[in-house]
Structure formats: C-alpha cells, structure tokens
Backbone as ProteinMPNN parsed JSONL, in Angstrom:
{"seq_chain_A": "MALHLTVDHFQAIRAYAEHTYPHECCGLLLGMKRQTIGDISHTVVELWPTQNAWTVEAAALTESPHTFTSTRRYWIDPKDILAAQRYAQHHQFDIIGIYHSHPDHPAVPSECDRTLAWSGYSYVIVSVLRGSAQDLLSWSLDNYQQFQPEAVVLTDGD", "coords_chain_A": {"N_chain_A": [[0.813, -1.292, -0.14], [0.369, 2.234, -0.748], [0.702, 5.99, -0.135], [-0.101, 8.562, -1.8], [0.765, 12.102, -1.806], [0.793, 15.436, -2.08], [3.758, 17.703, -1.986], [2.986, 19.987, -0.938], [0.653, 19.192, 0.55], [1.911, 17.536, 2.5], [3.516, 19.684, 3.672], [1.469, 21.024, 4.936], [0.173, 19.467, 6.621], [2.173, 19.058, 8.357], [2.524, 21.582, 9.246], [0.003, 22.184, 10.593], [0.163, 20.582, 12.63], [2.316, 21.564, 14.254], [1.203, 23.958, 14.753], [-0.918, 23.216, 16.453], [0.329, 22.343, 18.484], [0.826, 22.036, 22.087], [-1.218, 19.957, 21.648], [-2.773, 17.635, 20.174], [-3.245, 17.485, 16.694], [-5.69, 16.726, 13.955], [-7.353, 15.567, 11.377], [-8.694, 14.833, 8.142], [-8.022, 12.956, 5.132], [-8.909, 13.422, 1.886], [-9.594, 11.855, -1.061], [-8.591, 9.529, -3.654], [-8.874, 6.125, -3.989], [-7.095, 3.617, -5.486], [-7.004, 0.512, -6.972], [-5.174, -2.194, -7.546], [-4.085, -5.585, -8.75], [-3.206, -7.142, -5.998], [-2.598, -4.849, -4.37], [-3.056, -1.656, -3.186], [-3.533, 1.753, -3.493], [-3.562, 4.935, -2.225], [-4.425, 8.236, -3.377], [-4.052, 11.624, -2.343], [-6.124, 14.159, -2.7], [-7.35, 16.552, -1.173], [-6.849, 18.122, 1.829], [-8.54, 17.811, 5.07], [-8.952, 19.751, 7.572], [-9.695, 19.433, 11.018], [-11.203, 20.02, 14.195], [-9.594, 19.056, 17.359], [-11.739, 16.946, 18.947], [-11.79, 15.966, 21.489], [-13.031, 14.968, 24.33], [-14.545, 14.402, 27.589], [-16.571, 12.721, 27.091], [-15.876, 11.613, 24.468], [-13.723, 10.178, 25.562], [-14.751, 8.304, 27.177], [-15.343, 6.447, 25.535], [-13.119, 4.981, 24.911], [-10.593, 2.674, 26.033], [-9.134, 3.668, 28.092], [-10.316, 5.757, 29.688], [-9.739, 8.084, 31.662], [-7.212, 8.874, 31.744], [-6.078, 10.359, 29.791], [-5.673, 13.449, 27.717], [-6.413, 15.966, 25.24], [-3.914, 16.34, 24.66], [-2.693, 13.938, 24.458], [-4.547, 12.208, 22.988], [-6.835, 12.09, 20.15], [-10.06, 13.081, 18.621], [-12.453, 13.062, 16.216], [-15.336, 14.89, 15.501], [-18.178, 13.361, 14.497], [-20.026, 14.885, 13.107], [-17.958, 16.46, 11.596], [-16.995, 14.352, 10.167], [-19.145, 13.551, 8.531], [-19.699, 15.941, 7.21], [-17.37, 16.136, 5.728], [-17.626, 13.995, 4.172], [-19.83, 14.2, 2.825], [-18.984, 16.387, 0.991], [-16.64, 15.307, -0.288], [-18.069, 13.32, -1.774], [-19.581, 14.976, -3.367], [-17.681, 15.993, -5.006], [-16.476, 13.923, -6.312], [-14.608, 12.118, -4.977], [-13.389, 10.409, -2.18], [-13.316, 9.767, 1.496], [-10.095, 9.038, 2.459], [-8.45, 8.554, 4.341], [-6.876, 9.162, 7.663], [-5.249, 11.966, 9.307], [-3.134, 12.647, 11.996], [-1.301, 14.053, 15.002], [1.402, 13.447, 17.022], [2.295, 14.568, 19.778], [5.61, 15.461, 21.382], [6.13, 12.614, 21.01], [6.985, 9.658, 19.24], [6.063, 8.973, 15.661], [4.481, 6.66, 15.45], [1.857, 4.252, 15.671], [-0.565, 4.452, 18.435], [-1.837, 1.886, 20.95], [-4.511, 2.736, 21.41], [-5.013, 4.267, 18.959], [-4.794, 1.905, 17.271], [-7.103, 0.354, 17.973], [-9.095, 1.919, 17.688], [-9.02, 2.348, 14.807], [-10.095, 2.288, 11.236], [-10.153, -0.306, 8.725], [-8.601, -0.158, 5.633], [-8.181, 2.517, 5.442], [-5.613, 5.141, 5.213], [-3.307, 6.027, 7.746], [-1.962, 8.754, 8.85], [0.827, 9.87, 10.596], [2.326, 12.402, 12.428], [5.217, 13.244, 14.168], [5.812, 15.562, 16.618], [8.176, 17.401, 18.15], [8.918, 19.235, 20.912], [7.454, 21.41, 19.663], [8.211, 21.38, 17.079], [7.709, 19.959, 13.983], [8.652, 16.7, 13.038], [9.2, 13.324, 12.017], [7.005, 12.156, 9.474], [5.051, 9.654, 9.059], [3.173, 7.179, 7.448], [0.495, 4.632, 7.727], [-1.301, 1.556, 7.676], [-3.787, -0.766, 8.505], [-3.693, -4.24, 8.632], [-4.611, -7.628, 7.784], [-4.815, -8.574, 10.154], [-5.696, -6.87, 11.939], [-3.628, -5.326, 12.669], [-1.092, -2.598, 12.706], [0.793, -1.53, 9.911], [3.46, -0.418, 8.195], [3.201, 2.195, 5.646], [4.035, 3.037, 2.554], [5.075, 6.491, 1.756], [4.583, 8.724, -0.758], [5.779, 11.493, -2.134], [4.824, 13.895, -4.32], [5.002, 16.653, -6.766], [2.771, 17.957, -7.191], [1.624, 18.706, -9.771]], "CA_chain_A": [[-0.021, 0.111, -0.003], [1.326, 3.467, -0.675], [-0.077, 6.952, 0.065], [0.555, 9.476, -2.435], [0.526, 13.226, -1.574], [1.772, 16.522, -2.697], [4.511, 18.4, -1.066], [2.13, 21.222, -0.264], [-0.195, 18.603, 1.643], [2.893, 17.132, 3.609], [3.998, 20.877, 4.619], [0.255, 21.607, 5.619], [0.113, 18.627, 7.869], [3.415, 19.431, 9.467], [2.329, 23.057, 9.818], [-1.054, 22.239, 11.29], [0.583, 19.839, 13.727], [2.895, 22.517, 14.756], [0.228, 25.099, 15.249], [-1.871, 22.872, 17.506], [1.02, 21.684, 19.89], [1.063, 20.608, 22.63], [-2.353, 19.263, 21.61], [-2.839, 16.561, 18.988], [-4.003, 17.781, 15.62], [-6.281, 15.824, 13.5], [-7.948, 15.652, 9.972], [-9.135, 13.876, 7.323], [-7.419, 12.798, 3.929], [-9.829, 13.184, 0.868], [-8.715, 11.577, -2.416], [-9.124, 8.411, -4.583], [-8.308, 4.888, -3.877], [-6.724, 2.89, -6.725], [-6.591, -1.017, -6.524], [-4.682, -3.292, -8.604], [-4.128, -6.894, -8.338], [-2.52, -7.37, -4.731], [-2.106, -3.697, -4.114], [-3.939, -0.442, -3.001], [-2.936, 2.922, -3.194], [-4.159, 6.175, -1.945], [-4.112, 9.597, -3.544], [-4.658, 12.734, -1.546], [-6.772, 15.462, -3.455], [-7.441, 17.764, -0.433], [-6.86, 17.82, 3.17], [-9.8, 18.385, 5.578], [-8.377, 19.772, 8.801], [-10.795, 19.042, 12.076], [-10.731, 20.452, 15.456], [-9.539, 17.925, 18.208], [-12.853, 17.222, 19.774], [-11.459, 14.94, 22.455], [-13.627, 15.32, 25.643], [-14.651, 13.397, 28.672], [-17.608, 11.78, 26.359], [-15.026, 10.667, 23.731], [-12.691, 9.447, 26.257], [-15.504, 7.298, 27.721], [-15.516, 5.273, 24.365], [-11.921, 4.096, 24.789], [-10.429, 1.533, 27.104], [-8.428, 4.471, 29.282], [-10.784, 7.402, 29.563], [-9.361, 8.958, 32.466], [-5.593, 8.919, 31.734], [-5.352, 11.249, 28.695], [-6.327, 14.538, 27.377], [-6.199, 16.17, 23.993], [-2.448, 16.278, 24.346], [-2.386, 12.508, 24.177], [-5.442, 11.743, 22.155], [-7.748, 12.947, 19.454], [-11.401, 12.711, 18.245], [-13.026, 13.813, 15.24], [-16.506, 14.81, 15.643], [-18.761, 12.625, 13.558], [-20.389, 15.793, 12.364], [-17.054, 16.846, 10.725], [-16.856, 13.466, 9.213], [-20.259, 13.598, 7.684], [-19.514, 16.976, 6.055], [-16.323, 15.979, 4.626], [-18.021, 12.727, 3.228], [-20.736, 14.826, 1.666], [-18.065, 17.237, 0.047], [-15.882, 14.55, -1.033], [-18.907, 12.684, -2.78], [-20.002, 15.815, -4.463], [-16.319, 16.119, -5.799], [-16.109, 12.663, -6.882], [-13.638, 11.563, -4.342], [-13.747, 9.899, -0.923], [-12.366, 9.918, 2.579], [-9.402, 7.833, 2.257], [-7.568, 8.466, 5.594], [-6.961, 10.28, 8.719], [-4.034, 12.232, 9.963], [-2.888, 13.186, 13.437], [-0.024, 14.215, 15.493], [1.824, 12.863, 18.388], [2.885, 15.824, 20.682], [6.565, 14.699, 21.996], [6.05, 11.105, 20.778], [7.152, 8.992, 17.798], [4.893, 8.955, 14.741], [4.033, 5.264, 15.571], [0.305, 4.303, 16.249], [-0.566, 3.752, 19.864], [-2.865, 0.836, 21.129], [-5.587, 3.581, 21.095], [-4.873, 4.339, 17.464], [-5.136, 0.619, 16.681], [-8.174, -0.002, 18.373], [-10.291, 2.769, 17.029], [-8.716, 2.552, 13.362], [-10.742, 1.396, 10.352], [-9.581, -0.856, 7.689], [-8.915, 0.416, 4.232], [-7.568, 3.853, 5.387], [-4.264, 5.387, 5.51], [-3.365, 6.801, 8.979], [-0.738, 9.486, 8.964], [1.053, 10.389, 12.132], [3.335, 13.16, 12.307], [5.64, 13.382, 15.496], [6.12, 16.991, 17.003], [9.037, 17.487, 19.524], [8.972, 20.583, 21.561], [6.641, 22.312, 18.818], [8.783, 21.224, 15.841], [7.268, 18.652, 13.371], [9.728, 15.805, 12.706], [8.731, 12.47, 11.033], [5.613, 12.051, 9.123], [4.777, 8.209, 8.558], [1.857, 6.483, 7.177], [0.265, 3.187, 8.394], [-2.527, 0.974, 7.416], [-4.407, -2.111, 9.112], [-3.415, -5.499, 7.853], [-5.837, -8.524, 7.907], [-4.952, -9.115, 11.446], [-5.941, -5.637, 12.745], [-2.406, -4.657, 13.301], [-0.768, -1.44, 11.843], [1.859, -1.994, 9.016], [4.089, 0.896, 7.454], [2.663, 2.235, 4.331], [4.983, 4.14, 1.663], [4.512, 7.89, 1.26], [5.053, 8.904, -1.941], [5.75, 12.865, -2.349], [4.632, 14.455, -5.696], [5.099, 18.097, -6.834], [1.286, 18.486, -7.661], [1.403, 19.169, -11.017]], "C_chain_A": [[0.785, 1.144, -0.106], [0.413, 4.769, -0.496], [0.611, 8.102, -0.656], [-0.071, 11.057, -2.035], [1.295, 14.312, -1.837], [2.618, 17.059, -1.636], [4.019, 19.422, -0.204], [1.372, 20.342, 0.916], [0.725, 18.09, 2.775], [3.105, 18.391, 4.294], [2.715, 21.305, 5.31], [0.052, 20.844, 6.774], [1.102, 18.918, 8.803], [3.051, 20.837, 10.074], [1.167, 23.088, 11.019], [-0.731, 21.478, 12.695], [1.236, 20.586, 14.554], [1.992, 23.642, 15.415], [-0.601, 24.73, 16.5], [-1.126, 22.47, 18.53], [0.777, 22.667, 20.8], [-0.114, 19.599, 22.383], [-2.183, 18.388, 20.167], [-3.809, 17.357, 17.859], [-4.673, 16.727, 14.867], [-7.157, 16.335, 12.257], [-8.084, 14.61, 9.271], [-8.636, 13.88, 5.876], [-8.357, 12.689, 2.939], [-8.915, 12.84, -0.506], [-9.569, 10.458, -3.187], [-8.225, 7.25, -4.124], [-8.092, 4.141, -5.152], [-6.465, 1.343, -6.108], [-6.241, -1.813, -7.636], [-4.489, -4.663, -8.172], [-2.96, -6.932, -6.934], [-2.057, -5.932, -4.15], [-3.198, -2.47, -3.985], [-3.164, 0.7, -2.585], [-3.908, 4.122, -2.968], [-3.7, 7.619, -2.52], [-4.718, 10.767, -3.048], [-4.904, 13.74, -2.511], [-6.574, 16.646, -2.484], [-7.379, 17.239, 1.092], [-8.208, 18.487, 3.888], [-9.568, 18.45, 7.21], [-9.591, 19.817, 9.717], [-10.129, 19.818, 13.374], [-10.688, 19.086, 16.412], [-10.793, 18.005, 19.301], [-12.892, 16.027, 20.938], [-12.178, 15.633, 23.797], [-13.964, 14.202, 26.414], [-15.682, 12.133, 27.997], [-16.753, 11.06, 25.633], [-14.221, 9.755, 24.419], [-13.594, 8.121, 26.604], [-15.655, 6.068, 26.514], [-14.268, 4.69, 24.199], [-11.614, 3.391, 26.062], [-9.643, 2.509, 28.292], [-8.928, 5.766, 29.24], [-10.385, 8.158, 30.54], [-7.962, 9.39, 32.72], [-5.144, 10.026, 30.878], [-6.263, 12.37, 28.317], [-5.974, 14.919, 25.876], [-4.668, 16.259, 23.614], [-1.839, 14.86, 24.056], [-3.293, 11.844, 23.196], [-6.22, 12.781, 21.12], [-8.956, 12.31, 19.073], [-11.832, 13.496, 17.246], [-14.509, 13.71, 15.256], [-17.221, 14.185, 14.41], [-19.572, 13.815, 12.591], [-19.379, 16.24, 11.185], [-16.913, 15.625, 9.806], [-18.027, 13.313, 8.196], [-20.185, 14.666, 6.55], [-18.537, 16.779, 5.106], [-16.666, 14.876, 3.719], [-18.919, 13.36, 2.262], [-19.998, 15.752, 0.525], [-17.216, 16.494, -0.792], [-16.949, 13.762, -2.03], [-19.403, 13.733, -3.966], [-18.951, 16.237, -5.295], [-15.784, 14.838, -6.472], [-14.919, 11.955, -6.332], [-14.321, 10.925, -2.856], [-12.879, 10.271, 0.116], [-11.68, 8.627, 2.475], [-8.327, 7.608, 3.475], [-7.772, 9.524, 6.662], [-5.487, 10.742, 9.161], [-4.058, 12.793, 11.364], [-1.442, 13.363, 13.814], [0.375, 13.604, 16.836], [2.746, 13.853, 18.896], [4.251, 14.816, 21.394], [6.528, 13.073, 21.962], [6.523, 10.741, 19.419], [5.949, 9.049, 16.964], [4.603, 7.449, 14.415], [2.856, 5.265, 16.136], [0.461, 3.708, 17.739], [-1.583, 2.77, 19.779], [-4.294, 1.535, 20.804], [-5.792, 3.71, 19.697], [-5.387, 3.19, 16.963], [-6.465, 0.408, 16.893], [-9.3, 0.671, 17.701], [-9.922, 3.039, 15.409], [-9.868, 1.829, 12.506], [-10.056, 0.927, 9.331], [-9.96, -0.109, 6.496], [-8.376, 1.924, 4.125], [-6.352, 4.053, 5.698], [-4.369, 6.211, 6.837], [-1.903, 7.6, 8.953], [-0.47, 10.139, 10.217], [2.251, 11.255, 11.786], [3.73, 13.556, 14.018], [6.166, 14.749, 15.577], [6.806, 17.07, 18.248], [9.241, 18.758, 19.691], [8.218, 21.67, 20.369], [7.208, 22.18, 17.35], [8.258, 19.919, 15.096], [8.582, 17.942, 12.835], [9.159, 14.832, 11.656], [7.363, 12.495, 10.723], [5.678, 10.81, 8.408], [3.129, 7.874, 8.292], [1.53, 5.099, 7.396], [-1.1, 2.82, 7.856], [-2.905, -0.413, 8.171], [-4.187, -3.26, 8.304], [-4.725, -6.335, 8.248], [-5.983, -8.978, 9.267], [-5.121, -7.887, 12.364], [-4.595, -5.005, 13.377], [-1.922, -3.447, 12.237], [0.435, -1.918, 11.11], [2.222, -0.657, 8.303], [3.409, 0.807, 6.167], [3.695, 3.466, 3.736], [4.283, 5.262, 1.613], [5.335, 8.203, 0.255], [4.602, 10.586, -2.303], [5.639, 13.213, -3.802], [4.549, 16.067, -5.682], [3.537, 18.678, -7.168], [0.685, 18.704, -8.605], [0.742, 18.081, -11.869]], "O_chain_A": [[1.907, 1.08, 0.396], [-0.772, 4.552, -0.75], [1.68, 8.572, -0.267], [-1.292, 11.199, -1.965], [2.518, 14.165, -1.832], [2.283, 16.918, -0.46], [4.429, 19.715, 0.919], [1.451, 20.71, 2.088], [0.337, 18.204, 3.938], [2.92, 18.365, 5.511], [2.872, 21.984, 6.324], [-0.215, 21.382, 7.848], [0.844, 19.014, 10.003], [3.277, 21.135, 11.247], [1.253, 23.736, 12.062], [-1.327, 21.77, 13.732], [0.903, 20.453, 15.732], [2.189, 24.084, 16.547], [-0.94, 25.527, 17.376], [-1.722, 22.193, 19.571], [0.56, 23.852, 20.545], [-0.021, 18.471, 22.868], [-1.41, 18.697, 19.261], [-4.937, 17.766, 18.134], [-4.204, 15.618, 15.123], [-7.597, 17.485, 12.243], [-7.673, 13.509, 9.638], [-8.855, 14.953, 5.312], [-8.864, 11.57, 3.029], [-7.875, 13.385, -0.877], [-10.792, 10.428, -3.331], [-7.021, 7.392, -3.911], [-9.065, 4.083, -5.905], [-5.884, 1.071, -5.058], [-7.008, -2.048, -8.569], [-4.813, -4.853, -7.0], [-1.786, -6.674, -7.198], [-1.066, -5.952, -3.42], [-4.157, -2.448, -4.757], [-2.365, 0.742, -1.649], [-4.984, 4.176, -3.565], [-2.644, 8.104, -2.115], [-5.907, 10.956, -3.304], [-3.959, 14.197, -3.154], [-5.836, 17.589, -2.769], [-7.791, 16.139, 1.46], [-8.816, 19.45, 3.421], [-9.869, 17.545, 7.989], [-10.605, 20.265, 9.182], [-8.949, 20.127, 13.539], [-11.527, 18.192, 16.301], [-10.885, 18.813, 20.225], [-13.875, 15.331, 21.188], [-11.842, 16.749, 24.195], [-13.718, 13.073, 25.99], [-15.613, 10.939, 28.291], [-16.667, 9.868, 25.926], [-14.005, 8.632, 23.964], [-13.169, 7.0, 26.323], [-16.06, 4.93, 26.747], [-14.204, 3.829, 23.322], [-12.329, 3.521, 27.055], [-9.58, 2.026, 29.422], [-8.282, 6.749, 28.878], [-10.752, 9.308, 30.298], [-7.59, 10.091, 33.66], [-4.077, 10.607, 31.074], [-7.472, 12.304, 28.543], [-5.221, 14.143, 25.288], [-4.266, 16.25, 22.451], [-0.74, 14.664, 23.536], [-2.821, 10.905, 22.555], [-6.219, 14.005, 21.246], [-9.024, 11.083, 19.144], [-11.604, 14.701, 17.352], [-15.021, 12.608, 15.057], [-16.815, 14.527, 13.3], [-19.697, 13.597, 11.386], [-19.778, 16.384, 10.029], [-16.702, 15.88, 8.621], [-17.77, 12.944, 7.05], [-20.469, 14.486, 5.365], [-18.647, 17.101, 3.923], [-16.115, 14.766, 2.624], [-18.838, 13.137, 1.054], [-20.393, 15.814, -0.64], [-16.996, 16.891, -1.937], [-16.539, 13.611, -3.181], [-19.574, 13.443, -5.15], [-19.246, 16.852, -6.32], [-14.73, 14.816, -7.107], [-14.239, 11.246, -7.075], [-15.512, 10.983, -2.548], [-11.866, 10.941, -0.088], [-12.194, 7.51, 2.416], [-7.532, 6.669, 3.532], [-8.554, 10.473, 6.628], [-4.62, 9.888, 9.348], [-5.056, 13.383, 11.778], [-0.513, 12.935, 13.128], [-0.494, 13.311, 17.658], [3.892, 13.948, 18.457], [4.04, 13.69, 21.844], [6.915, 12.408, 22.924], [6.428, 11.563, 18.508], [4.851, 9.167, 17.508], [4.501, 7.06, 13.252], [2.6, 6.082, 17.02], [1.246, 2.854, 18.15], [-2.234, 2.668, 18.739], [-5.11, 0.996, 20.058], [-6.824, 3.221, 19.237], [-6.377, 3.266, 16.235], [-7.112, 0.25, 15.857], [-10.277, 0.087, 17.232], [-10.541, 3.92, 14.812], [-10.509, 0.899, 12.996], [-9.226, 1.715, 8.876], [-11.043, 0.416, 6.237], [-8.161, 2.488, 3.052], [-5.823, 3.243, 6.459], [-5.323, 6.961, 7.049], [-0.841, 6.983, 9.04], [-1.285, 10.825, 10.833], [3.084, 10.886, 10.957], [2.95, 13.987, 14.868], [6.928, 15.141, 14.693], [6.227, 16.862, 19.315], [9.698, 19.456, 18.786], [8.632, 22.829, 20.376], [6.682, 22.852, 16.462], [8.414, 18.84, 15.667], [9.461, 18.585, 12.261], [8.702, 15.254, 10.594], [6.542, 12.82, 11.581], [6.234, 10.744, 7.312], [2.156, 8.312, 8.905], [2.466, 4.322, 7.208], [-1.944, 3.683, 7.613], [-1.928, -1.139, 8.354], [-4.574, -3.167, 7.14], [-5.678, -5.87, 8.873], [-6.96, -9.623, 9.647], [-4.68, -7.939, 13.512], [-4.559, -4.319, 14.399], [-2.355, -3.405, 11.085], [1.133, -2.744, 11.698], [1.346, 0.099, 7.883], [3.072, -0.243, 5.621], [4.024, 4.504, 4.309], [3.062, 5.251, 1.456], [6.555, 8.041, 0.265], [3.471, 10.931, -2.643], [6.51, 12.719, -4.518], [4.091, 16.677, -4.716], [3.34, 19.877, -7.368], [-0.529, 18.9, -8.636], [0.456, 18.306, -13.045]]}, "name": "protein", "num_of_chains": 1, "seq": "MALHLTVDHFQAIRAYAEHTYPHECCGLLLGMKRQTIGDISHTVVELWPTQNAWTVEAAALTESPHTFTSTRRYWIDPKDILAAQRYAQHHQFDIIGIYHSHPDHPAVPSECDRTLAWSGYSYVIVSVLRGSAQDLLSWSLDNYQQFQPEAVVLTDGD"}
C-alpha cells in the first residue's frame, strides 16, 4: 500500500501539527483509492483539517478514559466526518484516511490508535517534538488488525 500526497499537503499537515502543539491535531485525507492486483494506493486530493474534539464523552468510548487529554488523544466529531464525506462525494472522491500528530512522541500508532482505526484507510502520524514537526509516517491496518508501515510518495502536485 502507498499513500501519494503533494509536497504542499505534506507541509500543510506538518504546519497544522506545529500550530496545535502541545495538543494533537487531526484531520481527514480526501482523495482517490486505486486498487490493482494485490495492491492498493491512495492519492490525496485535499486535506480536511478538523478540531480535536477529545472530551470526557469521547474518552468514555476508549479503554483508558481517565488518563489522557487532547495532548495525548484526538477525536474527530462525527459531524465533521459527515460534512467531509458529503463534500468528497460531491467532488467525486472519498475519505481515504486520517491524519493526526503525536506531541513529544514518535510517529508510531498507539494501542488506542489501533483499536479505533478503520480498515482500508491510510493513517498519517506526524511526530512533533517541542513544537517542531519531525517524522511524518503513514500506516494501514493489515488483515490481523495490526498497523503496517505504508510508503509515502511525495509529488509536486502538477
């Protein structure tokens, strides 16, 4: 699996992650899925930044509701997902993934990320150390519901 995004998308995700630090940023990847024999690739057309809606109510849906705040967790309001889905459908593409940041932690999925993830999506994580974006990595769930690294292919957007 590979995720194709432009250099502008790459930079925008990193900038948003720095802007929201020390909280986790989050947003949706809108684009197209291409499937060939034995391989799936996603191409990002637009980013859909969202507010981190992590609250006590959102926390109650996870395994560790009392230990984390928006500095260690994110939640995308279902209303934002619905709006993005309608927009994407109107423009003949889909939600193909989710991006978020890990403030002062590696760009590696947490157990919470894994348990809340949906199959078929790309999951971009950007590590932000002391306010500066570092690694940006993409992940996808395998058939065993475990994250596997996904290649990130940068294009110039032309």
